[in-house]
C-alpha positions as CSV (number, residue, x, y, z in Angstrom):
1,X,0.0,0.0,0.0
2,X,1.6,3.3,-1.0
3,X,1.1,6.4,1.0
4,X,1.5,10.2,0.4
5,X,2.2,12.5,3.3
6,X,-0.1,15.5,3.4
7,X,0.8,17.9,6.2
8,X,1.8,15.0,8.5
9,X,-1.2,12.8,7.6
10,X,-0.6,9.6,5.7
11,X,-3.0,9.3,2.7
12,X,-3.3,5.9,1.1
13,X,-3.5,5.7,-2.6
14,X,-3.3,3.0,-5.3
15,X,-2.4,3.3,-9.0
16,X,-3.8,0.9,-11.6
17,X,-3.9,0.6,-15.4
18,X,-2.4,2.5,-18.3
19,X,-3.5,5.5,-20.3
20,X,-4.7,9.0,-19.5
21,X,-4.9,9.6,-15.7
22,X,-8.3,9.4,-14.0
23,X,-8.6,10.2,-10.2
24,X,-11.2,8.2,-8.3
25,X,-12.1,9.9,-5.0
26,X,-14.8,8.2,-2.9
27,X,-17.6,9.8,-1.0
28,X,-18.3,10.0,2.7
29,X,-17.8,6.8,4.7
30,X,-16.4,4.9,1.7
31,X,-12.9,3.8,0.7
32,X,-10.7,2.7,-2.2
33,X,-12.1,-0.8,-1.7
34,X,-15.6,0.4,-2.9
35,X,-14.1,1.1,-6.4
36,X,-12.8,-2.4,-6.6
37,X,-15.9,-4.1,-5.2
38,X,-18.2,-2.1,-7.5
39,X,-16.2,-3.3,-10.5
40,X,-15.1,0.2,-11.6
41,X,-11.4,-0.6,-11.4
42,X,-11.7,-3.7,-13.5
43,X,-13.5,-1.8,-16.3
44,X,-11.7,1.5,-16.3
45,X,-8.0,0.4,-15.9
46,X,-7.9,-1.0,-19.5
47,X,-8.2,2.6,-20.8
48,X,-7.0,4.8,-17.9
49,X,-4.2,5.1,-15.4
50,X,-6.4,5.2,-12.3
51,X,-5.3,7.0,-9.1
52,X,-7.5,5.9,-6.3
53,X,-7.3,7.9,-3.0
54,X,-8.6,7.2,0.5
55,X,-9.6,10.5,2.0
56,X,-8.4,11.5,5.5
57,X,-10.2,9.5,8.1
58,X,-11.3,6.8,5.6
59,X,-10.0,3.4,4.6
60,X,-6.2,3.0,5.0
61,X,-5.5,6.7,5.4
62,X,-4.7,8.2,8.8
63,X,-7.6,9.1,11.1
64,X,-6.5,12.2,13.0
65,X,-8.4,13.0,16.2
66,X,-7.9,16.7,15.9
67,X,-10.7,18.2,13.8
68,X,-8.3,20.9,12.5
69,X,-6.6,18.1,10.4
70,X,-9.8,17.9,8.3
71,X,-9.9,21.5,7.1
72,X,-7.4,21.3,4.2
73,X,-10.1,21.1,1.5
74,X,-11.9,24.2,2.7
75,X,-8.6,26.1,3.1
76,X,-7.4,25.0,-0.4
77,X,-10.7,26.1,-1.9
78,X,-10.5,29.5,-0.3
79,X,-6.9,29.9,-1.6
80,X,-8.0,29.0,-5.1
81,X,-11.0,31.3,-5.0
82,X,-8.7,34.3,-4.0
83,X,-6.4,33.4,-6.9
84,X,-9.4,33.3,-9.3
85,X,-9.2,29.5,-9.8
86,X,-12.1,28.2,-7.7
87,X,-13.3,25.9,-10.4
88,X,-11.4,22.8,-11.5
89,X,-9.6,23.2,-14.9
90,X,-10.4,20.8,-17.7
91,X,-7.4,19.0,-19.0
């Protein structure tokens, strides 16, 4: 299981397949395993390089007890909004 370190929090991720990258980020209370169990990985990895990410507090990622550790998304969004890039860019 590979991990990325995000501000001291270990974030689990997996990479599968080949082709253009496609990030699969699960919803609340789910994990990377849901993408496998639902059959998404098996179908999509033939045409895409899948990057599957377990969010903080989910699956194999760290589960910090301090609620401040979960504010990165909001902070990042505010920074992007101030810079005029609040919406994701299309590749």
